[in-house]
ZAVEX-802326 format. One line per field, with one value per residue (C-alpha): residue number from 1; z, y, x. Coordinates in steps of 0.5 Angstrom, whole numbers, padded with zeros to 4 digits. Each point is the difference from the previous one (the first is absolute). Layout:
<sites>
resi <- c(NUM, ...)
up <- c(Z, ...)
north <- c(Y, ...)
east <- c(X, ...)
</sites>
This chain:
<sites>
resi <- c(1, 2, 3, 4, 5, 6, 7, 8, 9, 10, 11, 12, 13, 14, 15, 16, 17, 18, 19, 20, 21, 22, 23, 24, 25, 26, 27, 28, 29, 30, 31, 32, 33, 34, 35, 36, 37, 38, 39, 40, 41, 42, 43, 44, 45, 46, 47, 48, 49, 50, 51, 52, 53, 54, 55, 56, 57, 58, 59, 60, 61, 62, 63, 64, 65, 66, 67, 68, 69, 70, 71, 72, 73, 74, 75, 76, 77, 78, 79, 80, 81, 82, 83, 84, 85, 86, 87, 88, 89, 90, 91, 92, 93, 94, 95, 96, 97, 98, 99, 100, 101, 102, 103, 104, 105, 106, 107, 108, 109, 110, 111, 112, 113, 114, 115, 116, 117, 118, 119, 120, 121, 122, 123, 124, 125, 126, 127, 128, 129, 130, 131, 132, 133, 134, 135, 136, 137, 138, 139, 140, 141, 142, 143, 144, 145, 146, 147, 148, 149, 150, 151, 152, 153, 154, 155, 156, 157, 158, 159, 160, 161, 162, 163, 164, 165, 166, 167, 168, 169, 170, 171, 172, 173, 174, 175, 176, 177, 178, 179, 180, 181, 182, 183, 184, 185, 186, 187, 188, 189, 190, 191, 192, 193, 194, 195, 196, 197, 198, 199, 200, 201, 202, 203, 204, 205, 206, 207, 208, 209, 210, 211, 212, 213, 214, 215, 216, 217, 218, 219, 220, 221, 222, 223, 224, 225, 226, 227, 228, 229, 230, 231, 232, 233, 234, 235, 236, 237, 238, 239, 240, 241, 242, 243, 244, 245, 246, 247, 248, 249, 250, 251, 252, 253, 254, 255, 256, 257, 258, 259, 260, 261, 262, 263, 264, 265, 266, 267, 268, 269, 270, 271, 272, 273, 274, 275, 276, 277, 278, 279, 280, 281, 282, 283, 284, 285, 286, 287, 288, 289, 290, 291, 292, 293, 294, 295, 296, 297, 298, 299, 300, 301, 302, 303, 304, 305, 306, 307, 308, 309, 310, 311, 312, 313, 314, 315, 316, 317, 318, 319, 320, 321, 322, 323, 324, 325, 326, 327, 328, 329, 330, 331, 332, 333, 334, 335, 336, 337, 338, 339, 340, 341, 342, 343, 344, 345, 346, 347, 348, 349, 350, 351, 352, 353, 354, 355, 356, 357, 358, 359, 360, 361, 362, 363, 364, 365, 366, 367, 368, 369, 370, 371, 372, 373, 374, 375, 376, 377, 378, 379, 380, 381, 382, 383, 384, 385, 386, 387, 388, 389, 390, 391, 392, 393, 394, 395, 396, 397, 398, 399, 400, 401, 402, 403, 404, 405, 406, 407, 408, 409, 410, 411, 412, 413, 414, 415, 416, 417, 418, 419, 420, 421, 422, 423, 424, 425, 426, 427, 428, 429, 430, 431, 432, 433, 434, 435, 436, 437, 438, 439, 440, 441, 442, 443, 444, 445, 446, 447, 448, 449, 450, 451, 452, 453, 454, 455, 456, 457, 458, 459, 460, 461, 462, 463, 464, 465, 466, 467, 468, 469, 470, 471, 472, 473, 474, 475, 476, 477, 478, 479, 480, 481, 482, 483, 484, 485, 486, 487, 488, 489, 490, 491, 492, 493, 494, 495, 496, 497, 498, 499, 500, 501, 502, 503, 504, 505, 506, 507, 508, 509, 510, 511, 512, 513, 514, 515, 516, 517, 518, 519, 520, 521, 522, 523, 524, 525, 526, 527, 528, 529, 530, 531, 532, 533, 534, 535, 536, 537, 538, 539, 540, 541, 542, 543, 544, 545, 546, 547, 548, 549, 550, 551, 552, 553, 554, 555, 556, 557, 558, 559, 560, 561, 562, 563, 564, 565, 566, 567, 568, 569, 570, 571, 572, 573, 574, 575, 576, 577, 578, 579, 580, 581, 582, 583, 584, 585, 586, 587, 588, 589, 590, 591, 592, 593, 594, 595, 596, 597, 598, 599, 600, 601, 602, 603, 604, 605, 606, 607, 608, 609, 610)
up <- c(0018, -0006, -0007, -0002, -0003, -0007, -0006, -0003, -0006, -0002, -0002, -0004, -0001, -0003, 0001, -0005, 0001, -0004, 0001, -0004, -0007, -0004, 0002, -0007, 0002, 0006, -0002, -0005, 0005, 0005, -0005, -0001, 0007, 0001, -0006, 0004, 0006, 0005, 0004, 0004, -0002, 0006, -0001, 0004, 0004, -0004, -0003, 0006, -0005, -0005, 0005, 0004, -0004, 0006, 0007, 0002, -0007, -0002, -0008, 0000, -0007, -0004, 0006, -0001, -0007, 0001, 0006, -0004, -0006, 0005, 0002, -0007, -0002, 0006, 0003, 0007, 0003, 0006, 0001, 0004, 0005, -0004, 0006, -0003, -0005, 0003, -0006, -0002, 0003, 0007, 0000, -0003, 0005, 0006, -0001, 0007, -0001, -0004, 0004, 0001, 0000, 0005, -0003, 0000, -0008, -0002, -0003, -0007, -0003, -0004, 0006, 0007, 0002, 0004, 0008, 0003, 0007, -0003, 0002, -0006, -0004, 0004, 0000, -0008, -0001, 0005, -0004, -0007, 0002, 0004, -0006, -0005, 0004, 0001, -0007, -0002, 0006, -0004, -0007, -0003, -0003, 0007, 0003, 0005, 0002, 0000, 0005, -0003, -0004, 0003, 0006, 0002, 0004, -0006, -0004, 0004, -0002, 0003, 0006, -0004, -0001, 0004, 0002, 0004, 0004, -0001, 0007, 0000, 0000, 0005, 0005, 0000, 0000, 0007, 0002, -0002, 0005, 0006, -0001, -0001, 0006, 0005, 0000, 0003, -0003, 0005, -0002, -0008, 0002, 0004, -0006, -0005, 0004, -0002, 0005, -0005, -0004, 0005, -0004, 0005, 0000, 0005, -0004, -0005, -0005, -0001, -0003, -0007, -0005, -0002, -0007, 0000, 0004, 0006, 0006, -0001, 0004, -0002, -0007, 0001, 0003, -0005, -0005, 0004, 0000, -0008, 0000, 0005, -0004, -0007, 0004, 0003, -0007, -0003, 0006, 0001, -0008, 0002, 0006, -0005, -0005, 0005, 0002, -0006, -0001, 0005, -0005, -0005, -0002, 0001, 0000, -0002, -0004, 0004, -0004, 0003, -0003, 0005, 0007, 0000, -0005, 0003, 0006, -0003, -0003, 0007, -0001, 0005, -0004, 0006, 0003, -0007, -0001, 0006, -0001, -0008, -0004, -0005, 0000, -0006, -0002, -0007, -0003, -0007, -0002, -0007, 0002, -0005, 0006, 0001, 0007, 0003, -0003, 0003, 0007, 0000, -0002, 0004, 0006, -0001, 0000, 0006, 0004, -0002, 0000, 0007, 0003, -0004, 0003, 0007, -0001, -0003, -0007, -0007, -0003, -0007, -0005, -0001, -0006, -0004, -0007, -0006, -0005, -0001, 0000, -0007, 0000, -0005, 0006, 0007, 0004, 0007, 0002, -0002, -0008, -0006, -0004, 0002, -0003, 0003, 0003, 0005, 0002, 0001, 0004, 0004, 0001, 0002, 0005, 0004, 0000, 0003, 0005, 0002, -0004, 0000, -0005, -0005, -0003, -0006, -0001, -0005, -0006, -0004, 0001, 0000, -0005, 0005, 0007, 0005, -0002, -0007, -0004, 0006, 0001, -0005, -0001, -0007, -0005, 0001, -0005, 0004, -0005, 0002, 0002, 0001, 0007, 0000, -0005, 0005, 0006, 0001, 0000, 0005, 0005, -0001, 0002, 0005, 0004, 0001, 0003, 0006, 0006, 0004, 0007, 0002, -0003, 0007, 0001, 0003, 0001, 0004, -0001, 0005, -0003, 0004, -0002, 0005, -0002, -0007, 0002, 0004, -0006, -0004, 0004, 0002, -0005, -0006, -0003, 0000, 0002, 0002, -0008, -0001, 0007, 0000, -0007, 0000, 0006, -0003, -0007, 0004, 0004, -0006, -0004, 0005, -0002, 0006, 0000, 0004, 0004, 0003, 0007, 0003, 0007, 0002, -0004, 0003, 0007, -0002, -0004, 0002, -0002, -0002, 0001, -0007, -0003, 0000, 0003, -0004, 0003, -0006, 0002, 0007, 0002, 0004, 0005, 0006, 0006, -0004, -0006, 0005, 0004, -0007, -0002, 0006, 0000, -0007, 0002, 0006, -0004, -0004, -0006, -0003, 0001, -0005, 0002, -0005, 0002, 0004, 0003, 0006, -0001, 0002, 0005, -0002, 0000, -0005, 0005, 0001, 0005, 0006, -0001, -0007, -0002, 0004, 0004, 0003, -0006, 0001, 0005, -0005, -0006, 0005, -0002, 0001, -0006, 0001, -0007, -0007, -0005, -0006, -0006, -0007, -0005, 0000, 0007, 0001, 0002, -0004, 0003, 0002, -0005, -0005, -0004, -0003, 0004, 0004, 0006, -0002, 0004, 0006, 0006, 0007, 0005, 0005, 0007, 0000, 0005, 0001, -0008, -0004, -0006, -0007, -0005, 0000, -0005, -0003, 0005, 0005, 0003, 0002, -0006, 0003, 0007, 0003, 0007, 0001, -0006, -0001, -0006, -0001, -0006, 0001, -0007, -0005, -0003, -0004, -0003, -0002, -0003, -0003, -0004, -0002, -0003, -0001, 0004, 0000, 0005, 0005, 0000, 0001, 0006, 0003, -0001, 0003, 0006, 0003, -0003, -0005)
north <- c(-0022, -0001, -0002, -0007, -0001, 0002, -0001, -0007, -0001, 0007, 0001, 0006, 0007, 0007, 0007, 0002, 0006, 0000, 0008, 0001, -0003, 0000, -0006, -0003, -0002, -0003, -0007, 0000, 0001, -0004, -0006, 0001, 0000, -0006, -0003, 0002, -0005, 0006, -0001, 0006, 0007, 0005, 0007, 0006, 0003, 0007, -0001, 0004, 0005, -0005, -0003, 0006, 0007, 0004, -0002, -0005, -0001, -0007, -0002, -0007, -0002, 0000, -0003, -0006, -0001, -0001, -0005, -0004, 0000, -0002, -0006, -0002, -0001, -0004, 0005, 0002, 0007, 0003, 0007, 0005, 0006, 0006, 0004, 0001, 0005, 0005, 0003, 0008, 0001, -0002, 0004, 0006, -0001, -0001, 0004, -0001, -0008, 0001, -0003, 0006, 0000, 0003, 0007, 0000, -0001, -0005, -0007, 0001, -0006, -0005, -0005, -0001, 0007, 0000, 0000, -0007, 0003, 0005, -0002, 0002, -0003, -0007, 0001, 0001, -0005, -0005, 0001, -0001, -0007, -0003, 0002, -0003, -0006, -0001, 0001, -0006, -0004, -0006, 0001, -0007, 0004, 0003, -0004, 0004, 0008, 0004, 0006, 0006, 0000, 0001, 0003, 0005, 0007, 0004, -0003, 0004, -0002, 0005, 0004, 0007, -0002, -0004, -0001, 0001, 0006, 0001, 0003, -0007, -0004, 0005, -0001, -0008, 0001, 0003, -0005, -0005, 0003, 0000, -0007, -0002, 0004, -0001, 0007, 0002, 0006, -0001, -0007, 0002, 0006, -0004, -0006, 0005, 0004, 0006, 0004, 0001, 0007, 0001, -0004, -0003, 0000, 0003, -0002, -0005, 0005, 0001, -0007, 0002, -0004, 0001, 0004, -0002, -0005, 0004, -0004, -0008, -0002, 0005, -0003, -0007, 0000, 0005, -0006, -0005, 0003, 0001, -0007, -0001, 0004, -0003, -0007, 0002, 0002, -0006, -0004, 0004, -0002, -0007, 0000, 0004, -0006, -0005, 0003, -0001, -0007, -0003, -0005, 0005, -0002, 0007, 0002, 0006, 0002, 0003, 0004, -0003, 0006, -0001, 0001, 0008, 0001, -0005, 0004, 0007, -0004, -0002, -0007, -0005, -0007, -0004, 0004, 0001, -0007, -0002, -0003, -0001, -0006, 0002, 0005, 0003, 0004, 0004, -0001, 0003, -0001, 0000, 0003, -0005, -0002, -0007, -0001, 0007, -0001, -0007, 0002, 0006, -0004, -0006, 0005, 0003, -0006, -0003, 0006, 0000, -0008, 0000, 0005, -0004, -0006, 0002, 0001, -0006, 0004, -0002, 0004, 0003, 0005, 0005, 0003, -0001, 0003, -0003, 0003, 0005, 0008, 0003, 0007, 0003, 0003, -0002, -0002, 0000, -0006, -0007, 0002, -0004, -0005, -0007, -0007, -0006, -0003, 0006, -0001, -0008, 0001, 0005, -0004, -0006, 0004, 0002, -0007, -0002, 0005, -0003, 0004, -0004, 0005, 0005, 0006, 0004, 0007, 0001, -0003, 0006, 0006, 0006, 0006, 0006, 0001, 0000, -0007, 0001, -0005, -0005, -0007, -0004, -0007, 0001, 0006, 0007, -0002, -0007, -0004, -0006, 0000, -0006, 0001, -0002, -0006, -0002, 0001, -0007, -0004, 0005, 0000, -0008, 0000, 0005, -0004, -0006, 0005, 0003, -0001, -0006, 0001, -0005, 0005, 0003, 0006, -0001, 0007, 0005, 0008, 0005, 0005, 0006, 0005, 0005, 0001, 0001, 0005, 0004, -0001, 0004, 0006, 0000, -0005, 0005, -0006, -0005, -0005, -0005, 0000, -0004, -0003, -0004, -0003, -0001, -0005, -0003, -0001, -0003, -0005, -0002, 0000, -0005, -0005, 0002, 0001, 0006, 0002, 0007, 0001, 0007, 0001, -0004, -0006, 0000, 0000, -0006, -0004, -0007, -0002, -0007, 0001, 0000, 0007, 0006, 0007, 0006, 0007, 0004, 0007, 0000, 0006, 0002, -0005, -0002, -0005, -0005, 0000, -0001, -0005, -0004, 0000, -0002, -0006, -0002, 0000, -0004, -0006, -0001, 0005, 0004, 0008, 0004, 0008, 0006, 0005, 0005, -0005, 0003, 0007, 0003, -0001, -0001, 0008, 0001, 0002, -0002, -0006, 0002, -0006, -0004, -0005, 0002, -0004, -0004, -0003, 0003, -0006, -0005, 0002, 0001, 0007, 0007, 0005, 0006, 0004, -0001, 0003, 0002, 0001, 0002, -0005, 0002, -0001, -0007, -0006, -0006, -0007, -0004, -0005, 0002, 0005, 0006, -0001, 0006, 0000, 0005, 0007, -0003, -0003, -0002, 0002, -0005, 0000, -0007, -0005, -0008, 0000, -0004, 0004, -0004, 0005, 0007, 0005, 0002, 0005, -0005, 0002, -0006, -0001, -0006, -0003, -0006, -0001, -0007, 0000, 0007, 0003, 0008, 0003, 0007, 0002, 0000, -0006, 0000, 0007, -0002, -0007, 0005, 0004, -0005, -0004, -0008, 0000, -0007, 0001, 0004, -0005, -0006, 0004, 0001, -0007, -0003, 0005, -0002, -0007, -0001)
east <- c(-0040, 0004, -0003, -0001, 0007, 0004, -0004, 0001, 0003, 0002, 0007, 0001, -0004, 0001, -0003, -0005, -0004, -0006, -0001, 0006, -0003, -0006, -0005, 0000, 0007, -0001, -0002, 0005, 0006, -0003, 0000, 0007, 0002, -0004, 0004, 0007, -0001, -0002, -0006, -0002, -0001, 0003, -0004, -0003, 0005, 0000, -0008, -0003, -0003, -0002, -0006, -0001, 0000, -0002, -0001, -0005, -0002, 0002, 0000, 0002, -0003, 0006, 0004, -0005, 0000, 0008, -0001, -0005, 0005, 0005, -0004, -0003, 0007, 0002, 0005, 0000, 0001, 0004, -0004, 0003, -0002, 0001, 0003, 0007, -0003, -0006, -0004, 0001, -0008, 0002, 0007, -0004, -0006, 0004, 0007, 0003, 0000, 0007, 0006, 0005, 0007, 0004, 0000, -0008, 0000, -0006, 0002, -0002, 0003, -0004, -0002, 0001, -0002, -0005, 0001, -0001, -0002, -0005, -0007, -0004, 0005, -0001, -0007, -0001, 0005, -0003, -0007, 0003, 0004, -0006, -0005, 0005, 0001, -0007, -0002, 0005, 0000, -0004, 0003, 0002, 0007, 0002, 0006, 0003, 0001, 0006, 0000, 0003, 0006, 0007, -0003, 0005, 0001, -0001, 0005, 0006, 0007, 0004, 0000, 0000, -0007, -0004, -0007, -0005, 0000, -0008, -0003, -0004, 0007, 0003, -0006, 0001, 0007, -0001, -0005, 0005, 0006, -0005, -0002, 0007, 0003, -0006, -0002, 0006, 0004, 0006, 0001, 0000, 0005, 0005, 0000, 0001, 0005, -0004, 0004, 0005, -0001, -0006, -0004, -0005, -0007, -0005, -0006, -0002, -0002, 0007, 0002, -0001, 0003, 0007, 0001, 0007, 0005, 0002, -0002, 0001, -0005, -0005, 0002, 0000, -0007, -0003, 0003, -0003, -0007, 0000, 0001, -0006, -0005, 0002, -0001, -0007, -0002, 0001, -0003, -0006, -0002, 0002, -0006, -0004, 0000, 0000, -0007, -0003, 0002, 0005, 0002, 0003, 0007, 0003, 0007, 0005, 0006, 0005, 0006, 0007, 0005, 0006, 0001, 0000, -0005, -0005, 0001, -0002, -0006, -0003, 0001, -0001, 0000, -0002, -0006, -0003, 0000, -0004, -0006, 0001, -0001, 0005, 0006, 0003, 0005, 0002, 0006, 0003, 0007, 0004, 0007, 0004, 0004, -0002, 0003, -0003, -0006, -0001, 0002, -0004, -0006, 0001, 0001, -0006, -0004, 0003, -0001, -0008, 0000, 0002, -0005, -0005, 0002, 0000, -0007, -0001, -0002, 0001, 0006, -0002, 0003, -0005, 0003, 0006, 0002, -0004, 0004, 0005, -0001, -0002, 0004, 0004, 0004, 0003, -0005, 0003, -0003, 0003, 0001, 0001, -0003, 0000, -0004, -0003, 0007, 0000, -0007, 0001, 0007, -0004, -0006, 0004, 0004, -0006, -0003, 0007, -0001, -0007, -0005, -0006, -0004, 0003, -0003, 0002, 0000, -0003, -0004, 0000, 0004, -0004, 0001, -0001, 0000, 0006, 0002, -0001, 0004, 0002, 0001, -0005, 0000, -0004, 0001, -0004, -0005, -0001, 0004, 0004, 0007, 0006, -0001, -0008, 0002, 0005, -0004, -0004, 0007, 0003, -0006, 0000, 0007, 0000, -0006, 0005, 0006, -0004, 0004, -0002, -0002, 0006, 0005, 0001, 0004, 0007, 0001, -0004, 0001, -0003, -0004, 0002, -0006, 0002, 0007, -0002, -0005, 0005, 0005, -0005, 0001, 0007, 0005, 0002, 0003, -0007, 0005, -0005, -0002, 0007, 0001, -0006, -0001, 0008, -0001, -0005, 0004, 0006, -0005, -0004, 0007, 0002, -0006, -0004, -0007, -0003, -0006, -0001, -0002, -0003, 0000, -0006, 0002, 0007, -0003, -0004, 0004, 0002, 0007, 0002, 0007, 0003, -0002, 0004, -0003, 0003, -0001, 0003, -0002, -0004, 0002, -0006, -0002, -0004, 0000, -0005, 0005, 0006, -0003, -0002, 0007, 0003, -0006, 0002, 0008, -0002, -0003, 0006, -0002, 0006, -0001, 0003, 0000, 0001, 0005, -0005, -0005, -0003, 0003, -0007, -0006, -0007, -0001, 0006, 0005, 0007, 0001, 0005, 0004, 0000, -0002, -0006, -0005, 0006, 0002, 0007, 0001, -0003, 0004, 0006, 0002, -0002, -0001, 0004, -0002, -0001, 0005, -0002, 0005, 0000, 0002, 0007, 0001, -0003, 0005, -0001, -0002, 0006, 0001, -0005, 0005, -0004, -0007, 0000, -0005, -0005, -0001, -0002, 0004, -0002, 0006, 0000, 0002, 0003, -0004, -0001, -0001, 0005, 0002, -0001, 0002, 0004, 0001, 0007, 0000, -0001, -0006, -0005, -0005, -0004, 0000, -0004, -0002, -0004, -0005, 0000, 0004, 0001, 0002, 0004, -0001, -0006, 0001, -0007, 0002, 0007, -0003, -0006, 0006, 0004, -0005, 0001, 0007, 0002, 0006, -0004, -0006, 0005, 0003, -0006, -0003, 0007, 0000, -0007, 0000, -0006)
</sites>
């Protein structure tokens, strides 16, 4: 059961960590926060050791003083469960609780280093979160809860170092495979083509996670399982908090870092969002490129907002930069100085993409620690800034701009999570990181609003007959998705399919006929192969001088489909059959690389009639 709804009347908030500052400065800082027009404080995600300095010993005295001061000033608090940063005493007492990488090395990062499948960690973390929730259950300052902070699979972002290979995770992975394949090893072996290189299993204990991408089916299932254990961890905490008070307002902040990075991090946005009152994301930007900045943050907003909307949850920005980094050298994370004008632009942009709450990170930059000098709205000494002075007006105007409910999307993008999971292991170019946002940029530049659909949302979608369905990069597909695509087209929807649509089945194996699942008959052709050509070998789009087709090109065996566009080499580039449009080159990647190319945009719009 969900809580009683979103926090009424709260527009903006900020991260403030009382354990970072002397107690005598709290009231001064909170008073200035109140004056700035912000209405809630978000904190606690990294404060485990502050109130539990040793296992089972809870010291809430200072926490209580801070919460009482928040209430005294008429502010509210979004408290976080502290599971993102397990304290040193826990890691010392239970050394085997750490996540391990594929070489067996323990995770010694600053956070997210505890194995989410380890029973001792779950026991201790569950007790801590429950005690915290019980202690502040009836506090007048409490407005909502955030679960963890940017929950991930150990913040892995590359296949060269991935987590988690802890023995407890191994055991659960084997159990996951047993359940999925009905305890039938022969079914698993045949589905994965394990006879190749004599890789067939004869015992379930042989099904160890892959340490590198080798068998695509094993890799894909391991990546799906990583998503599952991150989701299970989030949903477990949701149940804990609901058990303390069913009316708590609860959400989490899901990092959206692009298709392939999200796959490494173990993100399943739609599953994590289930049952939440709000679903948030964290957006940081300052690239001095207004077009790419707006497109990138708009894409992130629309992806997470779509997952929230599917579960009828509110959409929040749980973190965004409050100020520039303070650094005398290259910081590597959105460098450079900016003032209140950039803050205003960012906030308005989030509101335009449906954000109902916007929380800044953070109030004061911290002098030390891993994130020293980062992102303060105020000065490091707590002093006022031009950003704080401008903030009340910015927030007031932002409230008027939030996307209206009647602004229904005109374009629906399939979000093919399985494709990104498989690509994380086998695509050296990480094509999806350009292809998918490139398609998004193109459609939004054509004036379309966008909503994203995962497999389940796509299968349940009720079409109105006026929208577009876009499959930019749906390389991995199953029968359910193929059926949903056919259903959409039969109801008058224009379906735009990318060059590799239906190339792989749900086990990550090549379909014998492509596009698979009988879609070759619907699209009116067969795909013989996909050609990959470096830049100097690429033809151009016929009629668009100077615009090359990109590195990928589908080699077509002509069928019933009509050819709408050719390359300068006379290869078919766009085909149409009934309501299906097939793009035999990676239009998204081409548009991403060319930026805001008006000629390409007009060519596309004229081709599909929008």
